[in-house]
C-alpha positions in Angstrom: -15.7 -126.9 119.2 -15.2 -123.2 120.0 -12.2 -122.1 122.1 -13.3 -120.5 125.3 -11.2 -118.4 127.7 -11.9 -120.9 130.5 -11.2 -124.0 128.5 -7.7 -125.5 128.5 -6.0 -128.8 128.1 -5.6 -130.5 131.5 -4.9 -134.1 130.5 -3.4 -135.8 127.4 -3.2 -139.6 126.9 0.3 -139.1 125.5 1.9 -137.0 128.3 -0.5 -137.3 131.2 -1.6 -134.5 133.4 -0.7 -131.0 132.0 0.8 -128.6 134.6 0.8 -124.9 134.1 3.5 -122.9 135.9 2.1 -121.0 138.9 2.4 -117.3 138.7 4.1 -115.5 141.6 2.1 -112.5 142.8 4.4 -109.5 143.0 3.5 -107.0 145.8 4.2 -103.4 145.1 7.3 -101.9 146.7 6.5 -99.6 149.6 8.1 -96.3 150.4 9.9 -97.7 153.5 7.3 -96.6 156.0 5.2 -99.2 157.8 1.6 -98.0 158.3 -0.7 -99.1 161.0 -4.4 -98.6 160.4 -7.5 -99.5 162.4 -10.4 -100.9 160.3 -13.9 -102.1 161.2 -15.6 -102.1 157.8 -16.9 -105.5 156.7 -16.1 -107.1 160.0 -19.4 -106.8 161.8 -18.1 -104.0 164.0 -15.1 -105.9 165.2 -11.9 -103.8 164.9 -8.6 -105.0 163.5 -5.3 -103.3 163.0 -3.8 -103.5 159.5 0.0 -103.4 159.3 1.1 -102.6 155.7 4.3 -101.5 153.9 6.6 -104.2 155.4 9.0 -105.3 152.6 9.6 -108.9 153.6 9.0 -112.2 151.8 6.1 -114.4 152.7 8.0 -116.6 155.2 9.5 -113.8 157.1 6.2 -111.9 157.1 4.4 -114.9 158.6 7.1 -115.2 161.2 6.8 -111.5 162.1 3.0 -111.8 162.3 3.3 -114.7 164.6 5.6 -112.8 166.9 3.3 -109.7 166.9 0.3 -111.8 167.7 2.1 -113.5 170.5 3.3 -110.2 172.1 -0.1 -108.6 171.7 -1.9 -111.6 173.1 -4.5 -111.8 170.3 -5.2 -113.5 167.0 -4.7 -112.3 163.4 -3.7 -113.3 159.9 -1.6 -112.4 156.9 -3.5 -111.6 153.8 -2.0 -110.3 150.5 1.1 -109.0 152.3 -0.8 -107.2 155.0 -0.7 -108.3 158.6 -4.1 -108.2 160.4 -4.1 -108.1 164.2 -7.4 -108.4 166.1 -8.4 -105.6 168.3 -7.1 -102.0 168.7 -3.4 -102.5 169.5 -2.0 -99.7 167.4 0.2 -98.2 170.1 1.7 -101.5 171.2 2.3 -102.5 167.5 4.1 -99.2 166.9 6.5 -99.7 169.8 7.2 -103.3 168.8 7.9 -102.5 165.2 10.0 -99.4 166.1 12.0 -101.7 168.3 12.7 -103.9 165.3 14.0 -100.9 163.3 11.0 -100.1 161.2 9.9 -96.5 160.5 6.2 -96.5 161.6 3.3 -94.2 161.1 -0.2 -94.4 162.4 -2.6 -93.8 159.6 -6.4 -93.6 159.3 -8.8 -93.0 162.1 
């Protein structure tokens, strides 16, 4: 049998199920500036604000995103270390984040 890149041992009768250690994805370190960008591409014309450059771990990032969504009165998500807030709320997000002590820049169009 030929070894394939996608084939690996998942179960052995001697030891049972084989677990591989999960890799932790490292996000690149930012320059200390939080950037807020408006984006509509790939969203069927619906605009979202992307908040990037926040150097927090995943739990704190989710907590901050929940607080921002609540204060903006809209939905959103956290994807790959970037907070997505639905709608064009750049000015409100800037004031909220500056109140928390972040250095904020509006980027993009």
